[in-house]
N, C-alpha and C positions, 0 to 999 in steps of 0.2 A: 751582656751581649756586646760584642765589638763589631761595628759595621764599617766597612770601607766604602767611602763615598767617592764617586767619579763624576766630574763635571767637564763636559766637552761640547757645549751647545753652540759656541761661536768661536771666539779668538783667545780664550783663556783656558788653560789646562789646569784643573784643580783636583787635588787628591786630599783626603782627610780620613782619619780614624776617629770614630765616636763611640764611646762606651755608655750604655744606658745607666750604669751605676756611677761612673766617674766623670762623665761629660766628655768634652773634646780632648782627645789625647795628642793629636798632631795634625798639622795641615801644611800643604805646600801648594804653591801656585806659580805657573809660568805664563806671563802675558806675551802675546805676539804683537804688541803695539808697534814696536820698532820695525818689524817686518812689513806690516800693512801700511805704515805711515808713508812708505815709498809710493803707494798707489792712492793715498787719500781716503782709504776705506778698506773694509775687510774683503779679501779675495777668498771665496769659499774653498777652492781647491788647495790653496796654500795653507789655509787654516787646518784642513783635514790632514794634510801631510805632516804638519808640525805636531798635531796631537799624537800621531803615530810615533813620532820620535820621542815625545816627552812622557807618555803614559807610564811606561815601565820604570824609567829612572825615578820619576816622582813617587811611584808606589814604593820603591825601595827606600826613598828618602823618608816618607812618613813612617814606614815600619822601623827604620833606624831611630827616628826621633822618639817614637813611643816605646822603643825597646821591645818590639813585638814581631813575631814571625808570621808568615802567611798562614801557617797552620793554626794560629791562635785567632784568626779572623772567623767570626761566626756567620757573617752575611755580607753581601755586596749590594750596594745601591748605585745606580747610575742614572744620569739624565736621559730620559727617553723622548723629551720634547717639551715645549716647542724649541725650534732652533734650526740651524743649517743641517740638511739631511746628511751630508757626508761627515760633518763634524760629529753629529749625534751617533752615527754608526761606529765611529772609532771607539768611543767610550762604551757603547753598548756591546760591541764585540769583545772588548777587553773585559768588561764586567761579567758577561755571560761565560766567556771562556775560563776566566779565573774561578768563578763559582762552580763550574762543571768540574774543573780539575780538583778543587778542594772538596767537592761534594757538599756544597753549602747553598742555601737559598740566595736567589738574586731578585732584585726588584727594580723596575724602571720607575723613575721619579719624575713628576711634573716640575719643570724648572721654576715656574712661578710659585708653586707651593713651597719650594725651597726658600725663595725670597720672602714669602709671607711669614715663614717660621724662623727666619734667620735671627731676629732679636731674642729668641729663646735660647740662644747660645750665650747670652750675657748673664752676669751674676744676678741681675734684677729683671727677670723676664716679665713680659706682660702675661696676664691671665685672660682666658676666653670669657666673654666675647670682646672683640675690639674691631674698630674700623682700621683698615690698612690702606694707606696711599702708596701704591706700588708704582714707582716712577723710574724709568730707565730709558735707554736708547730705543728700545723696541716697544715698550708698553707704558701707558699711563692709565691706571685704573684705580677706582675706589671700590674696595671689597669689604663686606662684613664677614669677619671670621668668627664663627660661633664654636668651632672645634675642628679637630683634624678631619678634613674632608667635607666640612660644612661651610661652604663659601657662597655668598650672595653678591653678584656683581651689581654694583649700584650705578656705575658710570665708567666710561672709558673714552679715550681719544678717538675722534671720528676721522682724523687724518694723521698728521705727524705727531709722534709721541714727544714729550718734553725734551728728552735727551737728544732725539733726532733733530728737533728744531734748534737746540743748542749747537749741535755739530754743524748743521747747514749754515747757520748764521755766522758761526766762527770761521767757516771756510770763506764766506763772502768778505769777512773782515781781514782775510789774509793770514789767519792763524793756522798753526800746524795741527796735524791729526794726533790724537783725538781732540776735537775742538772744544768740547764742553769744559773741561778743566782749564784750558787755555783762555777761553772767554771769561771764566770766573776770575782768573788772575788779572786779566786786563781790566775787568770791572772794578777791581779794588782801587784803581787809579782814576775812576770816573765818578760823575755825579748822576745818581739814579733818577733825579728829577729833571735832568737837562733836556731829554728828548721825549716829547709826548708820544706814547705808544698805546694801542688799545689793550683792553683786558678781555680777550675773546670769550663769549658765551656766559659772562658773569651776569648779564641781564636776563638770562633764561633760567627757569626754575629747575631744570634737570641737573644731573651731576656728570654730564659728558664734558669732554674737553676738546678744544681745537686750537692748535698752535701754528698751523700753516699760514693763516692770515697774519698773525703776529710776526712770523718770520719774513713774510713778504713786505710788511710795513717797515720793518727794520732795514731791509735791503733797499727799499725805495728811498728811505731817508738818507741812507749812505750815498747812493748814487746822486741824489739831488744836491747834497752838500758838496760832494767832490766836483761837481760840474761848475760850481760857483766859487770854490775855494781851492787855490793851488798851493798854499803855503803848507809845507810838510808838517811843521809844528802844530798848526791849527788843525790839520787833518788828523794827526795822531791824537790830539786832545778830544776831538769829536768821536773818534773810534772808541776811546775809553768811555766817554759819556754814553755812547750808544750801547756798548756792551753792558754797562751798569744799568741802563734804563731797560734794556731787553731782559736781563736777569731779574730785575725787580718786577717786571710785568709777569713773567712766568711764575715767580714766587707768589705774587698776589693772587693769581688764579688758582694755583695749587692749594694754598692755605685757605682761600675763600671757599673753594668747593669742599675742602675737607671739613671746615666748620659747618657747612650746610649739611654734609653727610652725618656728622655727629648729632646735629640738631634733629634731623629727620629720624634717626635711629634711636635717639635717646641714650646713646652710649657716651662714655666719658674717657675712653682709652683710645689713643691714636698711635698706630705704628706707621712709620715711614721707612720704606725699604726700597731696594733697587739702586742702581748706580748713581742716580741723581740725588739720592738721599745723603750722599757725601758732601753735597754743596753746602757751604757754611752759611750762606745767606738764607737758604731754605731752613736750615736748622735753627738759626737765630730767630726767624719768624715763627717757627713752630714752638720754640721754647717759650715764647710770649703767651702761648695758649695756657701754659701752666698757671698763670695768674687768674684764669677764668675757670679753674677747676678741672682742666683737661690734663690727663697724664699722657706724656709723649714718650715713645720708645723708638730707638734706632738700633740697628746692628752696628758694631764697631766698624771703623772705616774700612778695614781690610776685608770685611764681609759684606760691604755694600755692593761691590761688583760681583760678577760670577765667581763662585768658589766651591770647593769640594765639601767644606764643612757643612754648609746648609743642605747639601744633597745627602750627606751621611746622616744628619739629624732627621730629615724628613723620612728617609728610608728606614732608619732605626725605629721611629715612632710607628710607621705603618707595619713593619714586620713584627714588632712587638704586639700590635693589635691583631695580627693574624692575616694581614694582607699578603698575598703571594701571587706569583705568575709562573707560567711554565718556562721552559728553556729556549723557546723560540726568540729570535731577535727582531723586535718590532720597535720602530721609532716613529714619532709623530711630529714632523716639522710644524704642522699646525695642530694645536691641541687646546681647545678652549678650556679655560680654568673652570668654568661653571659646569663642564661635563663630568668633573670628578664627583663621585658619589660615595657617601660613607659606607654603604653596604656592598657596592659592586665596584671593584677597582680592577680595571683591565688596561694596564699600560701597553 
């Protein structure tokens, strides 16, 4: 069975073709980063309009890559939520319309379920059950994944997600959008032990996260330093040290809480997915867990951020299991992951 996957939840348009027998056949992605960089963040209306422009050409692109015609597609999967309402609607309308024209089944997919399953696109995928650290600009969660549709939320951010804190701190450092990768690059030139910063909520027994206070502490340190130091060279060195110290604090919290989750569940497999899973400092720290008997899995870098391949995979797995929905167009900008149920799936 060949499934066309459509991702349009925010500012990236992703299309992919996934075959249940052969695996990923083709994928294509268009990022709107340059467009939104002019405004320092995602403008929902502009995002929606650009999805409309990209969806059809990218569909043709993946069909050409896979040497596949539209008539050979057996099903269509699209992101139904969570995400920006207008952006979600563009992909949903495209998916439903194409499925109707081809007389094929279509299914709305939970965006975060796509991220949870993304490492299964790799040659050495994890097996159920495992703990997933899902960390991105909009979400920071620890989830036990026992099977398709069997998800137990262990903890999540009570304020800023890790990626959001990266972006906001980067903006205060004067870095360009998107700030997370820029902060990571600046951190390579700094000393991660130079600026003392807190490790929020690590002294609490739960598995929740909080990065708002860490962001505020970093910004406070920057303002205090700049008030007493006017030398540009010294200021630039401090910016690099602060970036490195901030990144290290976030990584320490993410890895520390992940270890706690593994210990509490008794599991020995850890999946790290979402946009922040591309951070090399986070991956280096996670890889050290291998020496303690923990198996760590990631999606490849191109599948860390939003993409059509993960949606095609999740849709194909659900459709193969018999999940289906009618032809109405429903999107859920807010859609709690824990609301998914193995037996009742209503996107």
